[in-house]
C-alpha positions as a printed Julia matrix, in Angstrom:
101×3 Matrix{Float64}:
 -17.82  -26.88   0.23
 -21.59  -26.75   0.07
 -22.25  -28.85   3.2
 -23.52  -25.97   5.32
 -25.71  -24.74   2.46
 -27.18  -28.22   1.93
 -27.91  -28.6    5.65
 -29.55  -25.16   5.82
 -31.61  -25.93   2.71
 -32.8   -29.28   4.08
 -33.55  -28.02   7.58
 -35.02  -24.71   6.35
 -32.95  -22.59   8.75
 -30.74  -19.62   7.82
 -26.95  -19.65   7.77
 -25.35  -17.07  10.04
 -21.66  -16.21   9.71
 -20.09  -15.65  13.12
 -16.65  -15.07  14.55
 -15.61  -15.35  18.21
 -13.21  -12.66  19.38
 -11.23  -13.44  22.57
  -9.64  -10.52  24.4
  -6.53  -12.56  25.26
  -5.38  -15.52  23.22
  -2.47  -17.65  22.09
  -2.1   -17.52  18.32
  -0.76  -20.52  16.45
   1.29  -20.17  13.28
  -0.98  -22.36  11.17
  -2.82  -22.05   7.88
  -6.0   -20.85   9.61
  -4.29  -18.56  12.2
  -6.04  -20.46  15.0
  -6.51  -18.45  18.2
  -6.75  -20.32  21.5
  -8.47  -18.17  24.16
  -6.59  -17.92  27.44
  -8.4   -18.91  30.65
 -10.8   -16.33  32.11
 -10.68  -14.05  29.08
 -13.7   -12.26  27.62
 -15.01  -13.64  24.35
 -17.42  -11.64  22.24
 -19.17  -13.29  19.31
 -19.86  -11.08  16.31
 -22.29  -12.25  13.69
 -23.59  -11.18  10.32
 -27.1   -11.16   8.93
 -28.88  -14.47   8.35
 -28.72  -15.89   4.84
 -31.9   -17.75   3.96
 -31.51  -20.66   1.55
 -34.43  -21.38  -0.75
 -35.62  -24.97  -0.39
 -35.97  -25.23  -4.16
 -32.56  -23.78  -5.03
 -30.41  -25.33  -7.73
 -26.73  -26.31  -7.43
 -25.75  -23.07  -9.15
 -27.86  -21.02  -6.71
 -26.35  -22.96  -3.8
 -22.9   -21.95  -5.03
 -23.99  -18.29  -4.98
 -25.3   -18.72  -1.42
 -21.95  -20.26  -0.44
 -20.12  -17.23  -1.86
 -22.43  -14.84   0.03
 -21.75  -16.6    3.35
 -17.99  -16.75   2.64
 -17.96  -13.02   1.84
 -19.81  -12.21   5.07
 -17.36  -14.31   7.1
 -14.4   -12.59   5.4
 -15.97   -9.22   6.17
 -16.24  -10.1    9.87
 -12.64  -11.35   9.95
 -11.43   -8.22   8.15
 -12.93   -6.01  10.85
 -11.16   -7.88  13.65
  -8.83   -5.01  14.58
 -11.79   -2.61  14.81
 -13.59   -4.99  17.14
 -10.58   -5.56  19.37
  -9.95   -1.83  19.75
 -13.38   -1.45  21.38
 -12.89   -3.82  24.32
 -13.04   -0.88  26.71
 -16.64   -0.26  25.6
 -17.73   -3.52  27.2
 -19.27   -3.01  30.61
 -17.1    -4.2   33.47
 -20.2    -4.27  35.69
 -22.22   -6.45  33.32
 -19.94   -8.85  31.41
 -22.89  -10.0   29.3
 -23.12   -6.65  27.48
 -22.79   -6.97  23.72
 -21.28   -4.57  21.23
 -23.47   -4.31  18.16
 -21.95   -3.27  14.85
């Protein structure tokens, strides 16, 4: 769907693909593999580069933007195991540390 692209185009703000990664979670056997974070777990949010939508873009260009954002989101999801293997790199003294990839 192009809803996010249309909103970004109208409001003139970029679209940023992001994925939250909980350290401990309950996974549901559903179509989207929903993960429910357990209480008191760490959650790190990984994000991709901003995608700027031209205010004068056509429907065809909007479809290309949609594909770019979908590809970035898929890329973040595909690297999930790499992210989770680096939990030990998070500072135990400062829980607000961020891993940057």
